[in-house]
Backbone bond lengths (Angstrom), bond angles and torsions (degrees), N, CA, C in turn:
res aa  C-N    CA-C-N  psi(-1)  N-CA   C-N-CA  omega(-1)  CA-C   N-CA-C  phi
1 X - - - 1.453 - - 1.526 110.88 -
2 X 1.323 117.26 -45.91 1.459 121.27 179.63 1.529 109.97 -66.30
3 X 1.329 117.13 -41.53 1.462 120.66 178.58 1.530 111.22 -63.50
4 X 1.326 115.97 -39.06 1.459 120.01 178.76 1.528 110.77 -64.50
5 X 1.316 117.35 -43.01 1.466 121.47 178.14 1.529 110.50 -65.25
6 X 1.323 115.62 -39.58 1.464 120.28 179.42 1.527 110.09 -64.29
7 X 1.332 117.57 -42.15 1.462 121.72 178.67 1.529 111.65 -64.21
8 X 1.341 116.73 -41.99 1.462 120.57 178.12 1.528 110.55 -63.30
9 X 1.324 115.51 -41.46 1.466 120.19 178.67 1.525 110.45 -62.59
10 X 1.324 116.91 -44.72 1.468 120.83 -179.72 1.530 111.09 -64.75
11 X 1.323 117.52 -39.66 1.463 120.98 177.48 1.526 110.73 -63.51
12 X 1.322 115.73 -44.35 1.467 120.79 179.24 1.533 110.36 -63.30
13 X 1.323 116.38 -42.38 1.456 121.42 179.65 1.535 110.72 -63.03
14 X 1.319 116.58 -41.74 1.464 121.52 178.26 1.527 110.27 -63.64
15 X 1.323 116.53 -44.32 1.467 121.83 179.06 1.527 110.51 -61.65
16 X 1.307 116.52 -48.48 1.470 120.71 -178.72 1.521 111.08 -66.98
17 X 1.322 117.55 -34.89 1.464 120.72 177.92 1.522 110.45 -62.66
18 X 1.329 116.91 -40.64 1.470 120.71 177.35 1.521 110.53 -64.16
19 X 1.328 116.97 -41.31 1.468 120.47 178.24 1.522 111.06 -63.36
20 X 1.316 116.31 -44.75 1.460 119.53 -179.93 1.528 111.24 -66.24
21 X 1.329 117.02 -36.90 1.460 120.57 176.73 1.529 109.99 -62.89
22 X 1.326 117.00 -44.02 1.469 120.38 176.51 1.528 110.11 -58.69
23 X 1.330 116.81 -45.61 1.464 120.99 -179.32 1.531 111.34 -60.07
24 X 1.327 116.47 -40.93 1.467 119.84 179.55 1.527 111.61 -68.52
25 X 1.332 117.07 -37.74 1.462 120.34 176.55 1.528 109.68 -66.07
26 X 1.334 116.57 -41.77 1.467 121.80 176.18 1.528 109.93 -57.01
27 X 1.315 116.72 -47.65 1.467 122.10 179.27 1.527 110.47 -61.35
28 X 1.324 116.74 -48.03 1.464 121.09 -177.76 1.528 111.25 -61.56
29 X 1.328 117.60 -44.30 1.468 120.70 179.33 1.522 111.40 -64.35
30 X 1.317 116.33 -42.05 1.464 120.82 179.78 1.525 110.48 -60.80
31 X 1.310 116.51 -48.03 1.466 120.57 -179.38 1.526 110.42 -67.53
32 X 1.318 117.19 -41.61 1.463 121.40 -179.57 1.530 111.61 -60.17
33 X 1.324 116.82 -43.15 1.469 120.60 178.70 1.526 109.91 -60.08
34 X 1.315 117.36 -47.22 1.465 120.44 -177.19 1.523 111.14 -67.07
35 X 1.321 116.87 -46.70 1.462 120.71 -175.38 1.527 111.98 -65.59
36 X 1.315 117.05 -35.49 1.464 119.12 -175.70 1.525 113.90 -92.85
37 X 1.316 118.64 -24.12 1.463 120.52 -171.83 1.526 114.81 -121.58
38 X 1.320 118.67 10.42 1.465 121.39 -173.27 1.529 113.90 -56.76
39 X 1.323 118.10 -22.72 1.463 120.58 -179.67 1.526 112.40 -72.97
40 X 1.322 116.39 -21.28 1.465 121.41 178.79 1.532 107.80 -108.40
41 X 1.321 116.08 92.03 1.464 121.42 -174.00 1.528 113.49 -58.02
42 X 1.320 116.92 -43.11 1.464 120.14 -177.28 1.527 111.75 -66.87
43 X 1.320 117.31 -46.66 1.465 120.67 179.14 1.534 110.75 -63.34
44 X 1.309 116.78 -43.05 1.464 120.90 177.78 1.517 110.36 -60.47
45 X 1.330 116.78 -44.49 1.463 121.65 178.79 1.531 110.88 -59.45
46 X 1.329 116.90 -49.55 1.467 121.16 -177.84 1.526 111.25 -61.10
47 X 1.326 117.00 -47.04 1.471 119.66 -178.70 1.532 111.86 -67.04
48 X 1.329 117.01 -37.42 1.469 119.23 177.29 1.525 111.21 -66.29
49 X 1.322 117.04 -37.19 1.471 120.29 176.37 1.527 109.54 -62.57
50 X 1.316 117.59 -43.27 1.471 121.13 179.69 1.527 110.79 -62.43
51 X 1.329 116.90 -47.65 1.473 120.62 179.30 1.525 110.00 -62.24
52 X 1.337 117.42 -43.17 1.468 121.66 179.78 1.524 111.09 -62.43
53 X 1.329 117.14 -43.62 1.472 120.28 179.00 1.527 111.34 -62.78
54 X 1.316 116.94 -40.47 1.470 120.03 176.72 1.523 110.01 -60.01
55 X 1.337 116.34 -45.67 1.461 120.23 178.47 1.520 112.06 -61.96
56 X 1.329 116.73 -47.00 1.466 120.10 -178.05 1.522 111.46 -66.22
57 X 1.325 117.50 -35.42 1.473 120.05 176.50 1.525 111.38 -68.54
58 X 1.315 116.87 -37.61 1.468 120.66 179.10 1.528 110.29 -68.25
59 X 1.319 116.63 -43.47 1.462 120.44 -175.41 1.523 112.40 -77.12
60 X 1.309 119.45 -28.64 1.473 124.38 175.99 1.531 113.44 40.99
61 X 1.307 116.59 57.86 1.454 120.50 -177.55 1.526 109.67 -135.83
62 X 1.332 115.18 130.12 1.469 119.64 176.80 1.523 110.90 -62.23
63 X 1.326 116.73 -38.80 1.467 120.56 -179.66 1.520 110.32 -65.38
64 X 1.323 116.79 -40.33 1.466 120.20 177.83 1.523 110.41 -63.56
65 X 1.322 117.67 -40.93 1.460 121.48 178.53 1.524 110.91 -63.77
66 X 1.327 116.99 -44.54 1.477 120.73 178.13 1.523 110.04 -63.67
67 X 1.328 116.85 -40.64 1.467 121.25 177.31 1.522 110.11 -61.32
68 X 1.330 116.45 -44.21 1.468 121.92 178.37 1.531 110.13 -58.00
69 X 1.311 116.92 -49.81 1.472 121.14 -177.33 1.533 110.90 -65.43
70 X 1.320 116.93 -46.21 1.477 120.07 -179.55 1.527 111.35 -61.85
71 X 1.329 116.88 -46.72 1.466 120.06 178.84 1.527 110.46 -64.95
72 X 1.334 116.30 -36.80 1.460 120.75 -179.97 1.514 114.03 -69.31
73 X 1.316 117.28 -21.95 1.474 121.41 177.77 1.531 110.29 -95.79
74 X 1.321 116.39 -51.09 1.465 120.58 -174.16 1.527 112.53 -68.87
75 X 1.331 117.36 -42.50 1.467 120.77 -178.79 1.522 113.01 -56.20
76 X 1.331 118.10 -56.02 1.463 118.83 179.45 1.531 114.15 -64.06
77 X 1.334 116.86 -34.38 1.476 118.23 177.07 1.522 111.04 -61.83
78 X 1.321 116.56 -43.95 1.466 119.37 178.30 1.523 111.21 -67.40
79 X 1.332 116.21 -37.74 1.465 118.96 176.65 1.526 110.81 -63.33
80 X 1.330 116.72 -38.45 1.465 118.95 -179.06 1.527 111.07 -62.50
81 X 1.326 117.29 -31.99 1.470 120.28 174.97 1.527 110.61 -65.25
82 X 1.316 116.15 -43.90 1.471 120.16 178.58 1.523 111.38 -65.92
83 X 1.322 116.18 -39.52 1.465 120.52 179.38 1.522 110.10 -65.13
84 X 1.331 116.98 -45.46 1.470 119.94 -178.27 1.525 111.87 -67.71
85 X 1.335 117.44 -24.42 1.460 119.77 176.70 1.526 111.95 -82.80
86 X 1.333 116.53 -7.24 1.463 120.06 177.74 1.515 114.42 92.81
87 X 1.335 117.82 7.55 1.467 120.51 -177.98 1.525 111.43 -64.53
88 X 1.335 117.87 -37.04 1.458 122.37 175.22 1.513 109.42 -162.62
89 X 1.329 115.35 174.00 1.457 120.62 177.72 1.519 108.91 -148.04
90 X 1.315 115.72 162.60 1.459 121.83 177.09 1.518 109.59 -100.88
91 X 1.323 116.25 146.06 1.460 121.51 -178.85 1.523 112.60 -67.72
92 X 1.332 116.72 -34.69 1.464 121.19 -175.26 1.538 110.68 -130.34
93 X 1.335 117.40 62.71 1.473 119.45 179.88 1.527 110.61 -75.80
94 X 1.320 115.81 150.47 1.465 119.01 173.59 1.524 112.16 -148.86
95 X 1.315 117.59 7.38 1.463 121.34 179.95 1.528 108.05 -147.77
96 X 1.314 117.11 106.45 1.471 122.93 179.72 1.530 111.02 46.93
97 X 1.314 116.70 48.93 1.466 124.30 177.45 1.526 115.60 69.94
98 X 1.333 117.70 12.71 1.462 119.62 172.54 1.524 109.58 -140.53
99 X 1.325 117.03 162.52 1.473 119.99 -178.03 1.525 112.03 -68.51
100 X 1.314 115.73 148.44 1.470 122.43 -177.76 1.532 111.53 -60.90
101 X 1.320 117.80 -23.92 1.464 121.28 -177.97 1.530 112.90 -82.76
102 X 1.318 118.30 -9.80 1.470 120.56 -175.92 1.534 113.74 -59.72
103 X 1.339 120.59 -42.46 1.470 118.74 177.54 1.534 113.09 -60.53
104 X 1.337 117.32 -35.52 1.469 119.91 177.74 1.521 109.70 -67.45
105 X 1.323 116.46 -40.33 1.474 120.12 178.20 1.523 110.65 -62.55
106 X 1.324 117.32 -45.68 1.467 121.06 178.21 1.532 110.84 -62.64
107 X 1.324 116.70 -43.74 1.460 120.26 178.69 1.515 111.45 -61.41
108 X 1.320 116.51 -43.58 1.467 120.79 178.61 1.524 111.32 -63.55
109 X 1.319 116.12 -40.04 1.466 119.94 178.21 1.529 110.80 -62.30
110 X 1.331 116.27 -44.57 1.460 119.92 178.40 1.517 112.10 -62.26
111 X 1.334 116.84 -45.11 1.469 121.43 179.65 1.521 110.76 -64.40
112 X 1.326 116.56 -42.64 1.472 120.92 178.74 1.526 111.00 -60.66
113 X 1.311 116.51 -47.86 1.476 120.09 -178.53 1.526 110.12 -62.70
114 X 1.332 117.21 -45.01 1.466 120.11 179.42 1.523 110.82 -60.90
115 X 1.317 117.18 -50.96 1.459 119.83 -177.03 1.524 112.72 -64.60
116 X 1.310 117.29 -39.94 1.472 120.24 179.93 1.519 110.44 -66.60
117 X 1.318 117.20 -41.18 1.470 120.01 177.51 1.539 110.99 -65.05
118 X 1.317 115.71 -38.58 1.457 121.03 -179.53 1.527 111.18 -64.91
119 X 1.321 115.79 -38.07 1.453 120.06 -176.61 1.510 111.01 -86.09
């Protein structure tokens, strides 16, 4: 009985470790794309969409998708208020004073936080 529980625990730990590793790779790729390519809005947008789709396909969750969409809409809208008030600005804006890739970044951040907390 104890060995069976120990084996189940180890299997669960291995499964969750793989999920957390995926989440960290997702985070690293998302940040790497933005940090290295932010000057090219279109390329950054395309690569962030690809990374986001991979994450959403892996996670396969309606709640994660809703979280992605809500964060992708609400985050940039709130940022646009701060930008218009002069709190900060982006070096290469092209959509309402922020880069076109920002909603994807916000959506990915929301999905990442939800999935990591869930796991």
